[in-house]
matplotlib code that plots the C-alpha trace (Angstrom):
import matplotlib.pyplot as plt

x = [217.2, 213.8, 210.9, 208.1, 207.5, 208.4, 212.0, 211.5, 213.6, 212.0, 213.9, 214.2, 216.0, 216.8, 220.3, 219.7, 216.4, 218.1, 220.7, 218.5, 215.3, 214.4, 214.0, 210.5, 210.4, 211.0, 211.4, 209.3, 210.4, 210.8, 206.9, 206.0, 202.5, 203.8, 204.2, 207.5, 207.2, 206.4, 205.5, 201.8, 201.0, 201.8, 203.0, 202.4, 205.0, 203.8, 200.7, 201.7, 199.0, 199.2, 196.9, 196.3, 195.0, 191.6, 191.6, 189.0, 191.8, 194.7, 194.8, 194.8, 197.3, 200.9, 203.4, 206.5, 207.4, 206.2, 205.8, 205.7, 202.6, 200.3, 202.2, 205.4, 203.5, 201.9, 205.4, 206.9, 204.2, 201.8, 198.0, 195.5, 193.9, 190.0]
y = [148.9, 147.5, 149.9, 147.7, 145.1, 144.7, 145.7, 148.5, 151.8, 155.1, 157.3, 160.9, 163.4, 165.9, 165.1, 167.2, 165.5, 162.0, 162.8, 164.6, 162.6, 160.2, 156.6, 155.7, 152.4, 151.9, 148.7, 148.3, 149.8, 148.0, 148.2, 146.8, 148.3, 151.9, 153.7, 155.4, 159.2, 159.8, 156.2, 155.7, 152.8, 149.2, 146.5, 142.8, 141.2, 137.7, 138.6, 141.4, 143.5, 147.4, 149.1, 152.7, 154.4, 154.6, 150.7, 148.7, 146.2, 148.8, 148.3, 144.6, 144.2, 143.2, 145.7, 144.0, 147.2, 150.8, 152.9, 156.6, 156.6, 154.5, 155.1, 153.7, 150.6, 150.0, 150.8, 147.9, 145.4, 145.6, 145.6, 147.7, 145.4, 145.3]
z = [13.2, 14.0, 13.6, 14.9, 17.4, 21.1, 20.7, 18.3, 18.5, 18.6, 16.2, 15.9, 13.5, 16.4, 17.8, 20.8, 21.3, 21.2, 23.8, 26.1, 25.8, 28.7, 28.1, 27.0, 28.9, 32.5, 34.5, 37.6, 40.8, 44.0, 44.4, 41.1, 41.5, 41.9, 38.5, 37.9, 37.4, 33.8, 32.8, 33.4, 31.1, 32.3, 30.1, 30.7, 28.5, 28.9, 27.3, 25.0, 26.5, 27.9, 30.2, 30.7, 33.9, 32.5, 31.8, 33.8, 34.9, 35.5, 39.2, 38.8, 36.0, 36.8, 35.2, 33.9, 32.1, 32.2, 29.1, 28.7, 26.5, 24.5, 21.3, 22.8, 23.9, 20.5, 18.7, 20.7, 19.7, 22.6, 22.3, 24.5, 27.0, 26.9]

ax = plt.figure().add_subplot(projection="3d")
ax.plot(x, y, z, "-o")
ax.set_aspect("equal")
plt.show()
């Protein structure tokens, strides 16, 4: 199982958490500018960058993926955009 990189799995020792937990990555909605509920971090897979709501370019960034947190974005090999 991969533990780093864009295709890393997030592991937990809690069996209940594994079965009840929501996915940590979400594909874009019909309107790709709209954040899915609970997924505030935009990921641009083409460049391997992620944007948080406080990022200067957040509103202009194209989201190919949405992450539940910065930690999830980093665990999947994405770098915070400047």
